[in-house]
C-alpha positions as a Markdown table, in Angstrom:
| # | Residue | x | y | z |
|---|---|---|---|---|
| 1 | Met | -65.8 | 11.6 | 257.5 |
| 2 | Glu | -62.7 | 10.6 | 255.3 |
| 3 | Ile | -62.2 | 7.0 | 254.1 |
| 4 | Lys | -60.0 | 4.7 | 252.2 |
| 5 | Ile | -60.6 | 1.5 | 250.3 |
| 6 | Glu | -58.2 | -1.4 | 250.8 |
| 7 | Pro | -57.9 | -4.7 | 249.1 |
| 8 | Leu | -59.2 | -7.6 | 251.3 |
| 9 | Thr | -56.5 | -9.5 | 252.8 |
| 10 | Glu | -56.3 | -12.7 | 254.9 |
| 11 | Glu | -55.5 | -10.5 | 258.0 |
| 12 | Asp | -59.1 | -8.8 | 257.8 |
| 13 | Ala | -61.2 | -11.9 | 258.4 |
| 14 | Asn | -61.8 | -11.4 | 262.2 |
| 15 | Ala | -62.7 | -7.8 | 262.0 |
| 16 | Leu | -64.8 | -8.4 | 259.0 |
| 17 | Tyr | -66.6 | -11.1 | 260.9 |
| 18 | Phe | -67.3 | -8.9 | 263.5 |
| 19 | Phe | -68.5 | -6.0 | 261.1 |
| 20 | Glu | -70.7 | -8.6 | 259.4 |
| 21 | Cys | -72.3 | -9.9 | 262.6 |
| 22 | Glu | -72.7 | -6.5 | 264.0 |
| 23 | Asn | -74.5 | -5.3 | 260.9 |
| 24 | Arg | -76.4 | -8.3 | 259.9 |
| 25 | Ser | -79.9 | -7.2 | 261.0 |
| 26 | Phe | -79.3 | -3.8 | 259.5 |
| 27 | Phe | -78.3 | -5.4 | 256.1 |
| 28 | Glu | -81.0 | -7.6 | 256.0 |
| 29 | Lys | -83.6 | -4.9 | 255.9 |
| 30 | Met | -82.4 | -3.8 | 252.5 |
| 31 | Val | -81.0 | -7.2 | 250.9 |
| 32 | Pro | -81.9 | -10.8 | 251.2 |
| 33 | Ser | -80.1 | -12.7 | 254.0 |
| 34 | Arg | -76.7 | -14.3 | 253.3 |
| 35 | Gly | -78.3 | -17.3 | 255.4 |
| 36 | Glu | -77.4 | -18.6 | 258.9 |
| 37 | His | -74.4 | -20.5 | 257.9 |
| 38 | Tyr | -72.6 | -17.4 | 256.6 |
| 39 | Tyr | -72.4 | -16.1 | 260.4 |
| 40 | Gln | -70.8 | -19.4 | 261.6 |
| 41 | Phe | -67.0 | -18.4 | 262.1 |
| 42 | Asp | -65.7 | -21.6 | 260.5 |
| 43 | Phe | -67.9 | -21.2 | 257.4 |
| 44 | Phe | -67.2 | -17.3 | 257.4 |
| 45 | Leu | -63.4 | -18.1 | 257.3 |
| 46 | Glu | -63.8 | -20.9 | 254.5 |
| 47 | Arg | -65.8 | -18.1 | 252.6 |
| 48 | His | -63.2 | -15.6 | 253.3 |
| 49 | Arg | -60.3 | -17.7 | 251.8 |
| 50 | Glu | -62.4 | -18.3 | 248.6 |
| 51 | Leu | -63.0 | -14.7 | 248.2 |
| 52 | Leu | -59.2 | -14.3 | 248.4 |
| 53 | Leu | -58.7 | -16.9 | 246.0 |
| 54 | Glu | -61.1 | -15.3 | 243.5 |
| 55 | Gln | -59.1 | -11.8 | 243.9 |
| 56 | Ser | -55.9 | -13.8 | 243.2 |
| 57 | Lys | -57.5 | -14.9 | 239.9 |
| 58 | Arg | -58.7 | -11.1 | 239.1 |
| 59 | Thr | -62.2 | -12.6 | 238.8 |
| 60 | Ser | -63.5 | -10.4 | 241.7 |
| 61 | Tyr | -62.0 | -7.4 | 243.5 |
| 62 | Phe | -62.8 | -7.0 | 247.2 |
| 63 | Tyr | -62.4 | -4.0 | 249.0 |
| 64 | Leu | -63.0 | -2.9 | 252.6 |
| 65 | Ile | -64.0 | 0.6 | 253.4 |
| 66 | Lys | -62.0 | 2.0 | 256.3 |
| 67 | Asp | -61.9 | 5.1 | 258.2 |
| 68 | Leu | -58.6 | 6.8 | 258.7 |
| 69 | Ser | -57.8 | 4.8 | 261.9 |
| 70 | Gly | -58.4 | 1.6 | 260.1 |
| 71 | Met | -62.0 | 0.6 | 261.3 |
| 72 | Ile | -64.1 | -1.3 | 258.9 |
| 73 | Val | -67.1 | 1.0 | 258.1 |
| 74 | Gly | -68.2 | -0.9 | 254.8 |
| 75 | Arg | -67.3 | -3.0 | 251.8 |
| 76 | Ile | -67.2 | -2.3 | 248.1 |
| 77 | Asn | -66.6 | -5.0 | 245.6 |
| 78 | Leu | -66.3 | -5.5 | 242.1 |
| 79 | Val | -67.5 | -9.2 | 241.3 |
| 80 | Asp | -68.0 | -11.5 | 238.2 |
| 81 | Val | -65.2 | -9.8 | 236.4 |
| 82 | Asp | -65.3 | -10.5 | 232.5 |
| 83 | Gln | -61.7 | -10.0 | 231.6 |
| 84 | Val | -62.3 | -10.5 | 228.0 |
| 85 | Asn | -65.2 | -7.9 | 227.7 |
| 86 | Gly | -64.1 | -5.7 | 230.4 |
| 87 | Ile | -67.5 | -6.0 | 232.4 |
| 88 | Ala | -67.9 | -6.5 | 236.1 |
| 89 | Ser | -70.7 | -5.9 | 238.7 |
| 90 | Ile | -70.4 | -3.6 | 241.8 |
| 91 | Gly | -71.8 | -4.3 | 245.2 |
| 92 | Tyr | -71.6 | -2.4 | 248.4 |
| 93 | Arg | -72.6 | -2.1 | 251.9 |
| 94 | Ile | -72.1 | 0.6 | 254.8 |
| 95 | Gly | -72.3 | -0.3 | 258.4 |
| 96 | Glu | -75.6 | 1.1 | 260.1 |
| 97 | Ser | -73.7 | 3.6 | 262.4 |
| 98 | Tyr | -71.9 | 5.1 | 259.3 |
| 99 | Thr | -74.8 | 5.6 | 257.1 |
| 100 | Gly | -75.7 | 9.2 | 256.1 |
| 101 | Arg | -72.1 | 10.4 | 256.1 |
| 102 | Gly | -71.5 | 10.0 | 252.3 |
| 103 | Ile | -69.2 | 7.1 | 252.7 |
| 104 | Ala | -70.9 | 4.9 | 250.0 |
| 105 | Asn | -70.5 | 7.9 | 247.7 |
| 106 | Gln | -67.0 | 8.4 | 248.4 |
| 107 | Ala | -66.1 | 4.7 | 248.0 |
| 108 | Val | -67.8 | 4.4 | 244.6 |
| 109 | Ala | -66.1 | 7.6 | 243.5 |
| 110 | Ile | -62.5 | 6.0 | 244.6 |
| 111 | Leu | -63.2 | 2.7 | 243.1 |
| 112 | Leu | -64.2 | 4.1 | 239.8 |
| 113 | Thr | -60.9 | 5.7 | 239.6 |
| 114 | Leu | -58.6 | 3.0 | 241.0 |
| 115 | Pro | -55.4 | 2.4 | 239.0 |
| 116 | Gly | -55.1 | -1.2 | 237.9 |
| 117 | Leu | -58.9 | -1.5 | 236.8 |
| 118 | Glu | -58.7 | 0.4 | 233.6 |
| 119 | Glu | -59.5 | -2.9 | 231.8 |
| 120 | Ile | -63.1 | -2.7 | 233.3 |
| 121 | Lys | -65.2 | -0.9 | 230.8 |
| 122 | Glu | -68.6 | -1.6 | 232.1 |
| 123 | Ile | -69.9 | -1.8 | 235.6 |
| 124 | Arg | -73.5 | -3.4 | 236.3 |
| 125 | Ala | -75.5 | -2.6 | 239.6 |
| 126 | Val | -78.4 | -4.0 | 241.0 |
| 127 | Thr | -80.4 | -2.5 | 243.9 |
| 128 | Thr | -83.8 | -2.7 | 245.2 |
| 129 | Ser | -86.7 | -0.2 | 244.6 |
| 130 | His | -86.8 | 0.8 | 248.2 |
| 131 | Asn | -83.1 | 1.6 | 248.4 |
| 132 | Ile | -83.4 | 5.2 | 247.4 |
| 133 | Ala | -80.2 | 5.9 | 248.9 |
| 134 | Ser | -78.3 | 3.5 | 246.5 |
| 135 | Gln | -80.1 | 4.5 | 243.5 |
| 136 | Lys | -79.1 | 8.1 | 244.2 |
| 137 | Ile | -75.4 | 7.2 | 244.6 |
| 138 | Leu | -75.3 | 5.1 | 241.5 |
| 139 | Glu | -77.1 | 7.9 | 239.5 |
| 140 | Arg | -74.6 | 10.5 | 241.0 |
| 141 | His | -71.8 | 8.4 | 239.4 |
| 142 | Tyr | -73.4 | 8.3 | 235.9 |
| 143 | Phe | -74.9 | 4.7 | 236.5 |
| 144 | Lys | -77.9 | 4.7 | 234.1 |
| 145 | Gln | -81.1 | 2.6 | 234.9 |
| 146 | Thr | -81.2 | 0.2 | 232.3 |
| 147 | His | -84.5 | -1.9 | 233.2 |
| 148 | Val | -86.7 | -3.0 | 235.9 |
| 149 | Gly | -86.1 | -6.6 | 236.9 |
| 150 | Asp | -87.9 | -9.1 | 239.0 |
| 151 | Asp | -89.9 | -8.7 | 242.1 |
| 152 | Val | -88.2 | -10.5 | 245.1 |
| 153 | Glu | -89.2 | -10.9 | 248.7 |
| 154 | Cys | -87.2 | -9.3 | 251.2 |
| 155 | Asn | -88.2 | -9.5 | 254.9 |
| 156 | Gly | -92.0 | -10.3 | 254.0 |
| 157 | Glu | -92.1 | -7.3 | 251.5 |
| 158 | Thr | -92.0 | -7.4 | 247.8 |
| 159 | Val | -89.5 | -5.2 | 246.2 |
| 160 | Thr | -88.4 | -4.7 | 242.6 |
| 161 | Met | -84.8 | -5.2 | 241.6 |
| 162 | Leu | -83.4 | -2.3 | 239.4 |
| 163 | His | -80.7 | -2.7 | 236.9 |
| 164 | Phe | -78.2 | -0.1 | 236.3 |
| 165 | Val | -74.9 | 0.2 | 234.2 |
| 166 | Trp | -72.0 | 2.6 | 234.0 |
| 167 | Thr | -69.4 | 2.8 | 231.3 |
| 168 | Arg | -66.3 | 4.8 | 231.0 |
| 169 | Ala | -67.6 | 6.4 | 228.1 |
| 170 | Ser | -70.4 | 7.6 | 230.1 |
| 171 | Lys | -68.2 | 9.7 | 232.3 |
| 172 | Gly | -65.7 | 10.5 | 229.7 |
| 173 | Ile | -63.0 | 8.2 | 231.1 |
| 174 | Gln | -60.6 | 7.0 | 228.7 |
| 175 | Gly | -58.7 | 3.5 | 229.1 |
């Protein structure tokens, strides 16, 4: 499946809310819940506006992963951007009906080469020990595991947080 990633806009709110609600139980199998309040539309809209404000300040970059018809199939973000040191953290999620199609792999590849993000020299990632697919995607794109973090409870199961880092130098990218 071919995809594109587009910056989050105000106009995306309704479609993104639907995407998040539709995939809630699937996402919560892999990561801790965002909480009941996140799925109340008024709260979601407030949070959406906050994300757009962060994006306008360049402290985060939020993208929607879409198929070529414009349907949201996932999200990919760079957050906690330290503009002085060129460091950010990546996060992504793919809708349940779109998993296993290489979408996250494509989205990470696109994100790492986006124009305008050259100031980001290091990207950090955290995933859970049971999310093997995410670990493989990170490793495929030259993220190196740096350490094993804390254990957390996720859906009644204890999982370990694994920390990764990518640098432009690790891929030979200049900028």
